[in-house]
C-alpha positions in Angstrom: 0.0 0.0 0.0 1.4 3.4 -1.1 0.9 6.3 1.3 1.1 9.7 -0.3 3.4 12.6 0.8 0.4 14.5 2.2 -0.7 11.6 4.4 2.9 11.0 5.6 3.3 14.6 6.5 -0.1 14.6 8.4 1.1 11.4 10.2 4.4 13.0 11.2 2.8 16.3 12.3 0.2 14.4 14.3 2.8 12.3 16.1 4.8 15.5 17.0 1.6 17.1 18.3 0.7 14.1 20.4 4.2 13.9 21.9 4.2 17.7 22.7 0.8 17.4 24.3 1.8 14.4 26.4 5.1 16.1 27.5 3.2 19.3 28.4 0.6 17.4 30.4 3.3 15.5 32.2 5.0 18.8 33.3 1.7 20.3 34.4 0.7 17.2 36.2 3.9 17.3 38.3 3.2 20.8 39.5 2.7 20.8 43.3 3.1 17.1 43.7 6.6 17.1 45.0 7.7 18.8 48.2 9.8 22.0 47.6 12.7 20.4 49.4 12.9 16.7 50.0 12.5 16.4 53.8 12.1 13.3 55.9 8.5 12.2 55.9 7.5 14.2 52.8 6.6 12.4 49.6 4.8 12.6 46.3 1.3 14.1 46.9 -1.0 12.5 44.3 -3.9 14.8 45.3 -2.0 18.1 44.8 -1.5 20.2 41.8 -3.8 21.4 39.0 -4.5 17.8 37.9 -5.3 15.7 41.0 -5.1 12.0 41.0 -3.1 9.7 38.7 -2.0 10.4 35.1 -1.4 7.7 32.5 0.4 9.1 29.5 1.2 7.4 26.2 4.6 8.9 25.3 6.3 6.6 22.8 3.0 5.1 21.5 2.2 7.9 19.1 2.9 5.8 15.9 0.3 3.3 17.0 -2.6 5.8 17.3 -1.6 7.7 14.2 -1.1 4.6 12.1 -4.5 3.3 13.0 -6.3 6.6 12.7 -4.7 7.4 9.4 -6.8 4.7 7.8 -10.1 5.5 9.4 -13.0 7.5 8.1 -15.0 10.1 9.9 -17.7 7.5 10.5 -15.3 5.0 12.1 -15.2 4.6 15.9 -12.0 4.4 17.9 -12.1 2.4 21.2 -9.2 2.5 23.6 -8.8 1.0 26.9 -5.8 2.7 28.6 -3.8 5.8 28.1 -6.2 7.1 25.5 -4.9 10.7 24.8 -2.9 9.7 21.7 -5.9 8.0 20.1 -8.1 11.0 20.9 -5.7 13.5 19.3 -5.1 11.3 16.3 -8.8 10.9 15.7 -9.3 14.7 15.9 -10.7 15.4 19.3 -10.4 19.2 20.0 -7.6 19.8 22.5 -9.2 22.5 24.6 -12.2 20.4 25.8 -10.1 17.3 26.2 -7.6 19.3 28.3 -10.5 20.8 30.3 -11.7 17.3 31.0 -8.3 16.2 32.3 -8.4 19.3 34.6 -11.9 18.4 35.8 -13.5 21.5 34.4 -17.1 21.7 33.4 -16.1 22.8 29.9 -14.5 19.3 29.4 -15.8 16.6 27.1 -17.6 14.9 30.0 -18.2 18.1 32.0 -15.1 17.3 34.0 -16.5 14.1 35.5 -14.6 11.6 33.5 -11.0 12.8 33.8 -8.3 11.6 31.5 -9.2 8.0 31.6 -12.9 8.4 30.5 -12.9 10.5 27.3 -16.1 10.3 25.3 -16.8 12.3 22.1 -19.8 11.0 20.3 -19.5 13.5 17.4 -16.1 12.2 16.5 -16.9 8.5 17.3 -14.2 8.3 20.0 -15.2 6.1 22.9 -12.6 5.6 25.6 -12.4 3.4 27.5 -15.9 2.1 27.1 -17.3 0.3 24.0 -20.8 0.9 22.9 -22.7 0.9 19.6 -23.1 4.2 17.9 -26.7 5.2 17.2 
């Protein structure tokens, strides 16, 4: 199967975008989670910072998401089970609402209730991590 230059360029740009997004989220996630000075009894605070809780990133897995999504149509559904941001970006989920969801904001994809592990965008046919039939 031959892949044209335009598609190859899209794939490269999408992989770079995903990596940049993941690295940016990793840096933001760590804000406020480590003590200012390592002292006895102080440790990583998972509840602190602008993104409380855990964060599962997909750095290094960009080619998988882009390679799959490069062959999908707008009507195709993507279903991921873990570390779904790269599939969401490759499928075309808008970054602002996805990021708002990760920060728990009401402007997020799921009104801030799903967090980064429960992204759902019916208009783009992205269902993560749940599988359901599109109607």
